[in-house]
Structure formats: structure tokens, C-alpha cells
VMD Tcl script that draws the C-alpha trace (Angstrom):
set ca {
  {-20.39 34.12 4.42}
  {-17.63 33.92 2.22}
  {-14.50 31.48 1.84}
  {-11.45 34.23 1.96}
  {-8.42 32.89 0.35}
  {-4.64 34.36 1.03}
  {-3.69 36.15 -1.86}
  {0.21 34.92 -1.01}
  {-0.76 31.19 -0.31}
  {-3.55 30.85 -2.19}
  {-5.10 28.75 0.86}
  {-8.86 28.86 1.14}
  {-10.38 29.53 4.75}
  {-13.78 28.37 6.34}
  {-16.62 30.70 5.80}
  {-17.06 33.73 7.55}
  {-18.41 37.17 7.20}
  {-15.15 38.90 7.25}
  {-11.31 38.02 6.52}
  {-9.23 36.64 9.27}
  {-7.18 38.76 10.89}
  {-3.97 37.20 9.67}
  {-3.32 33.82 7.56}
  {-1.43 31.14 10.21}
  {0.19 29.18 6.70}
  {1.65 32.87 5.90}
  {2.83 33.64 9.27}
  {4.81 30.46 10.01}
  {8.66 30.88 8.89}
  {8.32 28.49 6.00}
  {6.30 30.91 4.18}
  {5.99 34.77 4.32}
  {3.35 37.85 4.66}
  {4.40 40.55 1.86}
  {5.71 44.09 2.94}
  {2.47 45.23 1.64}
  {0.87 42.99 4.36}
  {-1.94 40.70 4.67}
  {-4.32 40.33 1.57}
  {-7.60 38.36 0.96}
  {-9.57 37.54 -2.57}
  {-12.13 34.84 -3.20}
  {-12.45 32.35 -5.67}
  {-15.17 34.71 -7.38}
  {-12.45 37.27 -7.96}
  {-9.83 34.82 -9.11}
  {-12.35 33.07 -11.90}
  {-13.57 36.65 -13.05}
  {-9.50 38.02 -13.41}
  {-7.53 34.90 -14.54}
  {-7.94 31.42 -16.50}
  {-6.29 28.35 -16.33}
  {-3.64 26.50 -18.67}
  {-4.09 22.82 -19.09}
  {-1.18 21.46 -21.05}
  {0.89 18.27 -21.25}
  {3.96 17.77 -18.68}
  {5.88 14.73 -19.79}
  {3.39 11.69 -19.62}
  {1.05 13.88 -17.47}
  {-1.10 16.89 -17.77}
  {-0.67 19.59 -15.81}
  {-3.28 22.63 -14.63}
  {-2.68 26.03 -13.13}
  {-3.84 29.34 -13.43}
  {-2.30 31.98 -15.41}
  {-1.57 34.51 -12.67}
  {-3.12 34.93 -9.61}
  {-2.74 34.39 -6.10}
  {-0.19 31.42 -4.50}
  {3.17 30.46 -4.94}
  {2.91 29.91 -8.54}
  {2.48 25.82 -8.91}
  {0.35 23.79 -11.22}
  {-1.14 20.37 -10.20}
  {-1.13 17.28 -12.33}
  {-3.45 14.97 -13.48}
  {-2.39 11.53 -12.81}
  {-4.26 8.38 -14.21}
  {-5.73 6.19 -11.52}
  {-7.74 2.98 -12.89}
  {-10.82 4.42 -15.02}
  {-10.64 8.09 -13.53}
  {-7.61 10.24 -12.20}
  {-5.71 11.84 -8.68}
  {-5.56 15.47 -8.86}
  {-1.82 15.83 -7.20}
  {-1.27 19.00 -5.69}
  {-4.11 21.89 -6.03}
  {-4.23 25.26 -7.32}
  {-6.48 28.01 -6.57}
  {-8.88 28.60 -9.54}
  {-11.24 26.09 -10.75}
  {-13.37 27.26 -13.26}
  {-16.21 25.50 -15.12}
  {-14.14 24.97 -18.47}
  {-11.28 23.44 -16.55}
  {-13.66 21.40 -14.75}
  {-15.46 20.05 -18.23}
  {-11.89 19.79 -19.41}
  {-10.90 17.01 -16.73}
  {-14.03 15.42 -17.20}
  {-13.61 15.01 -20.71}
  {-10.15 13.16 -19.46}
  {-11.98 10.94 -17.00}
  {-13.09 12.73 -14.12}
  {-11.06 12.98 -10.52}
  {-11.55 10.09 -8.24}
  {-9.37 11.73 -5.57}
  {-7.08 14.36 -4.55}
  {-3.84 14.41 -2.75}
  {-1.33 17.12 -1.56}
  {2.04 17.48 -1.23}
  {2.30 19.80 1.96}
  {0.20 22.42 3.64}
  {1.56 25.35 1.08}
  {-0.71 23.64 -1.67}
  {-4.02 23.32 0.05}
  {-5.40 26.10 -1.75}
  {-9.13 25.48 -2.59}
  {-8.99 21.79 -2.24}
  {-12.34 21.50 -0.67}
  {-13.81 23.22 -4.05}
  {-12.09 20.86 -6.19}
  {-13.57 17.62 -4.05}
  {-17.14 19.12 -3.95}
  {-17.19 19.83 -7.78}
  {-16.04 15.89 -8.29}
  {-17.58 14.55 -5.56}
  {-14.08 13.02 -4.26}
  {-12.11 12.22 -1.34}
  {-8.80 14.65 -0.23}
  {-6.21 12.27 0.97}
  {-3.80 14.54 3.89}
  {-1.58 13.12 6.23}
  {-2.98 13.43 9.84}
  {0.50 15.01 11.07}
  {-0.50 18.35 9.09}
  {-3.87 18.50 10.22}
  {-3.19 21.55 12.08}
  {-3.08 23.78 8.57}
  {-6.11 22.74 7.30}
  {-8.07 26.03 7.34}
  {-11.15 24.92 5.87}
  {-12.05 21.46 7.43}
  {-14.86 19.47 5.36}
  {-16.44 15.91 5.81}
  {-14.25 15.43 2.17}
  {-10.90 15.23 3.99}
  {-9.89 11.81 4.61}
  {-6.70 11.72 7.40}
  {-3.74 9.04 6.73}
  {-1.25 7.91 9.67}
  {2.10 6.22 9.01}
  {4.64 6.67 6.40}
  {2.88 5.29 3.20}
  {-0.52 4.83 1.94}
  {-1.74 2.58 -0.96}
  {-3.99 4.37 -3.04}
  {-4.33 1.11 -5.48}
  {-3.77 1.29 -9.50}
  {-0.07 1.66 -9.07}
  {-0.07 4.95 -6.88}
  {0.77 5.29 -3.55}
  {1.49 8.28 -0.86}
  {5.02 8.20 0.94}
  {5.74 10.59 3.99}
  {8.85 12.10 3.80}
  {8.83 14.97 6.27}
  {11.07 17.39 6.22}
  {9.68 20.67 4.88}
  {6.62 19.98 6.92}
  {6.35 16.34 9.32}
  {3.84 15.43 6.82}
  {5.65 16.70 3.50}
  {4.98 13.53 0.96}
  {5.23 12.48 -2.55}
  {3.04 10.54 -4.98}
  {4.83 7.39 -6.39}
  {2.92 5.99 -9.78}
  {4.90 2.91 -10.26}
  {3.76 2.32 -13.77}
  {4.69 5.97 -15.15}
  {7.81 6.17 -17.41}
  {7.02 3.45 -19.47}
  {7.06 1.38 -16.22}
  {10.22 2.74 -14.77}
  {8.40 4.74 -12.07}
  {7.40 8.40 -12.11}
  {7.91 10.29 -8.60}
  {5.51 13.50 -8.00}
  {7.07 15.73 -5.32}
  {5.55 19.83 -4.08}
  {9.07 21.11 -3.37}
  {10.84 18.27 -1.67}
  {13.03 17.31 -3.42}
  {12.88 20.27 -5.96}
  {14.64 20.43 -9.19}
  {17.31 23.19 -9.44}
  {17.77 24.88 -12.38}
  {20.18 22.87 -13.67}
  {18.06 19.36 -14.04}
  {20.85 17.45 -13.40}
  {20.26 18.41 -9.79}
  {17.67 18.58 -6.85}
  {17.45 20.44 -3.54}
  {16.29 20.04 0.17}
  {15.07 22.94 2.10}
  {12.74 23.38 5.14}
  {12.07 27.17 3.88}
  {12.41 27.78 0.07}
  {11.24 31.67 0.31}
  {13.48 32.44 3.66}
  {16.36 30.00 2.54}
  {16.22 28.17 5.60}
  {18.27 24.70 4.82}
  {17.12 21.36 5.84}
  {19.95 19.62 8.40}
  {21.72 16.73 6.89}
  {20.61 14.23 9.10}
  {17.26 15.00 7.76}
  {18.09 14.87 4.09}
  {20.20 11.61 4.54}
  {16.65 10.40 6.09}
  {14.97 11.40 3.07}
  {17.26 9.84 0.77}
  {17.51 7.01 2.40}
  {13.58 6.58 2.15}
  {13.50 7.58 -1.59}
  {16.23 4.75 -2.37}
  {13.60 2.40 -1.58}
  {11.69 3.72 -4.10}
  {12.13 2.79 -8.09}
  {11.47 6.02 -10.04}
  {13.11 7.39 -13.33}
  {11.23 10.66 -13.59}
  {10.66 13.42 -10.99}
  {7.96 16.05 -11.31}
  {7.89 18.95 -9.01}
  {4.87 21.32 -8.29}
  {6.00 23.95 -11.11}
  {6.27 24.24 -14.62}
  {8.90 23.09 -16.56}
  {10.76 19.90 -17.69}
  {10.72 16.95 -15.62}
  {14.05 15.31 -14.33}
  {14.88 12.19 -15.83}
  {17.31 9.40 -14.10}
  {15.54 11.30 -11.17}
  {16.46 8.34 -8.84}
  {20.29 8.68 -9.10}
  {19.96 12.77 -9.56}
  {18.50 12.54 -6.01}
  {20.85 10.38 -4.69}
  {23.62 12.41 -5.77}
  {22.39 15.75 -4.87}
  {21.84 14.56 -1.33}
  {25.49 13.51 -1.18}
  {26.47 17.02 -2.66}
  {24.04 18.86 -0.29}
  {25.44 17.08 3.05}
  {28.94 17.45 1.68}
  {28.41 21.43 1.56}
  {27.14 21.62 5.09}
  {29.82 19.88 6.16}
  {32.42 22.17 4.70}
  {30.59 25.04 6.04}
  {30.80 23.56 9.26}
  {34.02 22.80 9.31}
  {35.17 26.15 8.37}
}
mol new
graphics top color blue
foreach p $ca { graphics top sphere $p radius 0.5 }
foreach p [lrange $ca 0 end-1] q [lrange $ca 1 end] { graphics top cylinder $p $q radius 0.2 }
display resetview
């Protein structure tokens, strides 16, 4: 039996003797199946062909494979009491990376922003003997069920040590952000997946229902998400991709939501 991994989204499936006919994550209109068709790989193949980069991302540590399957995200190692929480997930987990994480305090838990980044989360949970915290509203997208997965309900989950998860919805019903209250020298750090997503101009962020297919969110959803984030104190924003964080992030998110909704209103008026 083999745990096959979709080469496009890097989500790992439960054990089977042949690959699935299709990947439901990529067949969904928020993602895509490449023109060349559905392709599969395994963790063993990824380990053979790729290595992992572990590097600073502001005050945090980023972890991501050099090349390989997936959307190009990297995970973040978030200090959490005497250990760490892994925010989001990547397909490649090798022994060298595991040893480096253990040197920094190991993992006490995993939390993931949305299903596009579920990846090989069960492999990580087994390696570090820790739980995975996912919103119940996105349970249908779990392609490899496992007892390590703990589903949470509602709009907020307090994980202790000044770390909490907040469900925003929008991109997926369970799309969430992580808040590190003591981050950014006590001014607060917000970790998103790709909602909100920093623009190339770090003075702005955006909000989309589907990024690869360029389908926007309606203005009422963006206003609702902005209202939720307005109740959270944060100075810095990290998304799921390598790059500089957004600073003065609370104001950037509010300003960007206003610009986004105004743009949709202009289009509608036209």
C-alpha cells in the first residue's frame, strides 16, 4: 500500500494500492488540474529529488522544499510555550529537517490555514507525535483521515501561550488565520495562508475565492472578513509564501479591504 501525493496541490491521500482517479482538491474550481492531466508522486520520491530550506522569516522560521510538488508554500515554526506550533504544511519532511526542528524545541501541534495546504500533515504529526488542529467545516477535504486530526468548532480556538486560531471563511468555509499575541515585540503577529494575501506592493493585500482561476470574493464577504480582523491586534502579517512580511499590517488590511470593495462597486456601476 502507498500514500500517493498529488503533484499539483501536494495533498497526500490514504493508503491504497493504486493512485486515485482524480484529486478532489484540484478538481474543485478553487484549484486546477494541469493541462497535462493528473499526476501522482510519493514522499519517498520527493525525498530523493528535493531538499528543504530552513530560514528566518522575520521573527519566525520558515520551512519549505526547494522545488517539488505543491503550490510553492512554506510552513512557519511558531514559538509555543516550551515547544513550537507548525503553521501550514509542506510535502517534504526528511530526517534532516526533523532533527533541525527538534533542535529548536520540536513540535507540539500543527494548524493549517485551509485545505490547499493539508499536504503531508499526517506524516508530520506522526513524526513529532503531535495533534493537527483543523476546523470541522473543512473536514470533507481531509484526504488522509487519522486519529491525530482534532476538529474544532466555532470561530475561534485558543491554543494557549498567546496563540489562537480564528476562522475567517471566504476562500474556504474553514479558512483560518493564526494570531500570535506576543509576536512583533508584543504588537501581535497575524499568520494567514492566502487570505488575506500580500500583494507584490507590500502596502496592500487582497482577498480571492480562487487565486489560480482569478475568481474574486464578493464585497460583502470582504467587509465581513475585514470586520473580524479589525477586532484583532496585529502589527505584522505573514502569508504562506517566502518573502518579507507586511508591516503596519492591521492598517494595510483595513485599507486594502476598502479599496477592494470600492473597485467592485465601480465595476458593478459600469
